[in-house]
C-alpha positions as a printed Julia matrix, in Angstrom:
340×3 Matrix{Float64}:
 -25.64    3.44    4.5
 -24.51    7.22    4.89
 -23.65    8.82    1.75
 -21.72   11.22    3.05
 -18.45   10.33    3.84
 -18.51   12.63    6.93
 -21.57   10.8     8.54
 -19.99    8.13    9.62
 -16.46    7.96   11.97
 -13.78    6.2    10.87
 -13.34    4.7    13.93
 -16.84    3.14   14.19
 -16.23    1.41   10.47
 -12.52    0.79   10.16
 -11.7    -0.9    13.48
 -13.32   -3.67   12.33
 -11.04   -5.83   10.37
 -13.28   -8.51    8.38
 -12.44  -11.71    9.12
 -14.4   -15.46    7.86
 -16.66  -14.88   10.43
 -18.06  -12.03    8.5
 -22.04  -12.02    7.24
 -22.19  -12.78    4.03
 -24.88   -9.8     4.12
 -21.92   -7.18    4.21
 -21.58   -8.0     0.6
 -25.05   -6.49    0.5
 -24.31   -3.38    1.38
 -22.27   -2.49   -1.54
 -23.55   -3.56   -4.24
 -24.76   -0.69   -5.93
 -21.45    1.25   -4.65
 -19.57    2.86   -7.11
 -16.32    3.83   -5.5
 -13.47    6.44   -6.7
  -9.9     5.78   -5.89
  -7.47    8.58   -6.81
  -3.68    6.78   -7.79
  -0.98    8.57   -7.35
   1.85    8.14   -9.32
   4.55   10.77   -8.05
   8.19   10.15   -6.66
   8.91   11.1    -3.02
  12.16   13.31   -2.18
  14.62   10.61   -0.52
  15.82   11.52    2.66
  13.81   14.9     2.98
  10.35   13.7     4.76
   9.22   17.29    5.12
   8.79   18.25    1.51
   7.93   14.99    1.11
   5.13   15.39    3.2
   4.16   18.91    1.4
   4.16   16.98   -2.06
   1.82   14.43   -0.29
  -0.84   17.29    0.94
  -0.76   18.86   -2.03
  -1.44   15.32   -4.28
  -3.99   14.78   -2.13
  -6.06   17.97   -2.32
  -5.73   17.38   -6.31
  -7.09   13.98   -6.0
  -9.92   15.13   -3.66
 -10.59   17.94   -5.95
 -11.24   15.17   -9.0
 -13.56   13.62   -7.09
 -11.55   10.71   -5.04
 -12.91    8.86   -2.02
  -9.61    6.99   -1.59
  -6.03    8.18   -2.38
  -3.71    5.49   -3.07
   0.2     6.23   -3.09
   3.07    3.8    -3.88
   5.62    2.07   -1.88
   7.74    3.79    0.47
   6.69    6.95   -0.73
   6.89    8.79    3.01
  11.13    7.77    4.03
  11.96    6.67   -0.01
  13.02    4.0    -1.93
  16.4     4.62   -1.81
  16.96    2.42   -5.29
  20.38    1.43   -6.31
  22.1     1.85   -3.19
  23.82   -0.99   -1.42
  24.51    0.75    1.94
  28.13   -0.52    1.98
  26.87   -4.21    2.24
  29.38   -7.0     1.0
  28.98  -10.51    2.08
  30.89  -10.73    5.01
  31.18   -6.98    5.56
  29.89   -3.84    6.37
  31.28   -0.71    5.72
  31.23    2.86    7.93
  30.17    4.57    4.81
  27.2     1.97    4.95
  25.97    3.05    8.51
  25.84    6.81    7.8
  23.89    6.18    5.09
  21.22    4.03    6.91
  21.44    6.41    9.8
  20.34    9.24    7.29
  17.4     6.65    6.32
  16.55    6.14    9.72
  16.27    9.46   10.11
  13.89   10.11    7.36
  11.46    7.27    8.58
   7.91    7.9    10.73
   6.42    6.35   13.48
   2.92    4.97   13.53
   2.14    7.04   16.0
   4.44   10.04   15.75
   4.04   13.84   14.59
   4.16   13.19   10.71
   1.47   10.44   11.16
  -0.43   12.63   12.69
   0.3    15.25   10.0
  -1.24   12.61    6.99
  -3.94   11.94    9.62
  -4.8    15.42    9.1
  -4.59   15.76    6.03
  -6.92   12.97    5.25
  -9.48   14.63    7.4
  -9.11   18.51    5.59
 -10.2    16.59    2.16
 -12.67   14.11    3.27
 -10.59   11.01    1.83
  -9.12    7.89    2.75
  -5.25    8.23    2.96
  -3.81    4.7     2.11
   0.13    5.53    1.54
   3.5     3.52    1.56
   5.84    4.34    4.63
   9.14    3.16    5.72
   7.91    3.03    9.51
  10.36    3.01   12.24
   9.58    0.62   15.35
  12.97    0.84   18.24
  16.15    0.71   15.99
  14.05   -1.31   12.95
  12.61   -0.34   10.02
   9.99   -1.57    8.0
   8.39   -1.18    4.71
   4.71   -0.47    5.49
   1.43    1.12    4.51
  -0.84    3.07    6.76
  -4.39    3.48    6.38
  -6.44    7.13    7.68
  -9.7     7.76    7.32
 -11.83   10.79    6.42
 -12.08   11.83    9.9
  -8.22   11.33   10.28
  -8.0     8.75   12.36
  -5.71    6.27   11.86
  -7.4     2.89   10.8
  -4.11    0.76   10.95
  -1.16   -0.4     9.14
   0.36   -3.23    6.76
   4.2    -4.08    7.56
   5.77   -5.86    4.58
   6.27   -9.5     5.22
   8.73  -10.23    3.12
  11.38   -7.81    1.96
  13.11   -8.7    -1.34
  16.92   -9.22   -1.93
  18.75   -6.05   -0.52
  15.88   -4.62    0.97
  16.56   -7.14    3.65
  18.93   -5.24    4.87
  17.58   -2.43    6.1
  14.06   -3.66    6.52
  12.65   -5.85    9.36
   9.84   -8.49    8.49
   6.47   -7.82    9.41
   4.05  -10.82   10.95
   0.82  -11.85   10.17
  -0.79   -9.21   12.99
  -0.61   -6.33   10.3
  -2.9    -8.14    7.25
  -6.07   -6.02    7.63
  -8.84   -6.07    5.43
 -10.62   -2.76    6.38
 -14.68   -2.55    6.41
 -15.24    1.0     5.33
 -18.1     3.05    3.63
 -15.95    2.98    0.56
 -16.09   -0.9     0.52
 -13.51   -3.41    2.05
 -10.1    -2.66    1.41
  -6.14   -3.67    2.67
  -2.93   -3.11    1.0
  -0.38   -5.95    0.0
   3.47   -4.66   -1.32
   5.24   -5.01   -4.09
   6.66   -8.56   -4.18
   4.65   -9.96   -1.55
   1.89   -9.98   -4.78
   3.88  -12.77   -5.91
   2.59  -15.05   -2.59
  -0.22  -17.59   -3.44
  -1.07  -17.68    0.52
  -0.72  -14.23    1.39
  -3.23  -13.18   -1.67
  -5.8   -16.02   -0.46
  -5.69  -14.83    3.07
  -7.01  -11.67    1.66
  -9.43  -13.12   -0.69
 -10.92  -14.91    2.4
 -11.42  -11.65    4.15
 -13.69  -10.37    1.38
 -11.33   -7.26    0.43
 -13.21   -5.63   -2.72
 -10.57   -3.29   -3.53
  -6.99   -4.89   -3.58
  -4.45   -1.82   -3.08
  -1.01   -3.13   -4.47
   1.47   -0.23   -3.42
   5.08   -0.82   -5.57
   8.24    0.02   -7.02
   8.03   -2.33   -9.66
   8.05   -0.45  -12.64
   8.78   -3.42  -15.01
   6.71   -5.02  -17.63
   5.83   -7.75  -16.28
   3.6    -6.26  -13.0
   0.5    -5.5   -15.23
   0.44   -9.74  -15.66
   0.41  -10.64  -12.29
  -2.1    -7.56  -11.35
  -4.61   -9.1   -13.88
  -4.17  -12.32  -12.18
  -4.9   -11.14   -9.22
  -7.5    -9.52  -10.04
  -9.26  -12.6   -11.84
  -8.66  -14.9    -9.44
  -9.75  -12.91   -6.72
 -12.69  -11.32   -7.86
 -11.97   -7.72   -6.8
 -10.51   -4.56   -8.34
  -7.07   -4.54   -8.1
  -5.07   -0.84   -8.05
  -1.46   -0.64   -8.13
   0.29    2.61   -7.6
   3.96    2.73   -8.28
   6.6     5.64   -7.64
   8.05    7.65  -10.67
  11.72    9.17   -9.16
  14.71   10.65  -10.93
  17.98   10.73   -9.58
  17.44   14.43   -8.93
  15.07   13.39   -6.29
  18.06   12.47   -3.44
  19.65   15.37   -2.01
  22.16   17.66   -3.81
  24.79   17.03   -1.32
  24.4    12.75   -2.22
  26.68   10.97   -4.54
  23.48    9.65   -6.63
  22.84   13.49   -7.4
  26.59   14.32   -7.95
  26.43   11.87  -10.81
  26.84   13.03  -13.62
  23.52   11.38  -15.1
  22.27   12.89  -11.76
  18.48   13.6   -13.3
  18.13    9.54  -15.16
  14.81    8.35  -14.58
  15.12    5.61  -11.36
  11.7     4.53  -11.07
   9.29    4.6   -14.04
   5.78    4.32  -12.54
   3.75    2.2   -14.49
   0.46    2.34  -12.19
  -2.34    0.39  -13.21
  -5.62   -1.18  -11.72
  -7.65   -3.96  -13.13
 -11.05   -4.87  -12.74
 -12.62   -8.35  -11.45
 -13.22   -9.73  -14.75
  -9.01   -9.45  -15.47
 -10.2    -6.3   -18.1
  -7.56   -3.25  -17.41
  -9.45   -0.01  -16.81
  -6.17    1.75  -15.66
  -3.31    1.32  -18.6
   0.43    1.7   -17.14
   2.09    5.28  -18.43
   5.82    5.17  -18.13
   6.12    8.64  -19.14
   5.25   11.4   -15.91
   4.06   11.57  -12.29
   0.24   11.75  -12.55
  -3.12   11.11  -10.44
  -5.47    8.57  -12.15
  -9.06    8.29  -10.92
 -10.2     4.95  -11.52
 -13.88    4.25  -10.83
 -14.66    1.01   -9.46
 -18.72    0.02   -9.51
 -18.26   -2.62   -6.36
 -21.41   -4.93   -8.55
 -18.95   -6.18  -10.49
 -17.54   -7.95   -8.21
 -20.65  -10.46   -7.36
 -21.12  -10.96  -10.74
 -17.64  -11.94  -11.1
 -17.84  -14.37   -8.44
 -21.02  -16.24  -10.33
 -18.52  -18.92  -11.83
 -15.6   -18.43   -9.51
 -14.95  -17.75   -5.7
 -11.5   -19.68   -4.93
 -12.42  -19.22   -0.89
 -16.14  -19.92   -1.43
 -17.76  -22.26   -4.21
 -14.68  -22.71   -5.58
 -13.02  -23.86   -3.04
 -12.18  -27.58   -2.03
 -11.14  -27.51    1.98
 -11.29  -31.01    2.07
  -8.5   -31.44    0.46
  -6.37  -27.91    0.88
  -6.43  -25.86    3.6
  -4.48  -22.72    4.89
  -4.14  -22.16    8.3
  -2.86  -18.36    8.57
  -1.2   -17.16   12.1
  -2.28  -13.4    13.22
  -0.72  -12.85   16.31
   1.95  -10.46   16.84
   5.37  -12.59   16.83
   7.58  -10.59   20.0
  11.04  -11.53   20.01
  10.8   -11.31   24.13
   8.0   -12.1    26.13
   8.54  -11.15   29.77
   5.94  -13.08   32.41
   5.81  -11.16   35.57
């Protein structure tokens, strides 16, 4: 196993998505592996993608200088999480103002194969790190809350689309399907992402455990006290490292002509952070901070996973497939199929 990240191309290692057919010997490759993850607690500039990309570039460079090998950003960092907006929606009606708001939000979104995505890949390459970032992705005229993965050579490694937008999020975001739930095999371990309240979906969690996930990444905008307990539950249940990055955003992150900014309390805190990390035994190794933007470096000794699974492996020796079984449909769900 090469020690220098640049010695292995990400297109060689991360196009492989670990499944239940993974040989167990792969675990041994990381028994003595120490991985440093940069956890970014920061807010985006709503409707200003260029400014947010500039901020991402600076934050990745800072995390890399601190020794991070993988840099994790919060949910919807690129494209923004317009907390507090209703897009003019009431039961049975939509407003013209809401349609204009959606157009503005759509314009701030990015395409997986677009210029902005390539820019993020270049930032990863320049800093020789993996970058995992929450984005508002556009595909046709539909938006998705997604996570994009980039390798230290700048290549795109894959994406995950949020399966279940929560409450009013369903007005502006589409539903992901099972085809974008990767756990990537890389030279810093196996990692994947589960977004915000997807983490309350136990069957999704189980599917991630079945793929041998070691670094369970949970980008979010949930800044409540109740978030840490579910992160601890997942770490203990899956016997993996759980790392969550949450935005820290003021209303002043909106454009100066936006009603949210013009409100007399335009600098009020909308999302207060609370990023955290937990080891495979459920011990908190990064305490939530609700006071400021920050980059925290979390050290993960992957050998702890083996020790933790000694007495609990929920998809191995602690499973009862003779009683309970889970079937996961990972086929793309296209609304139209044209047979020629």
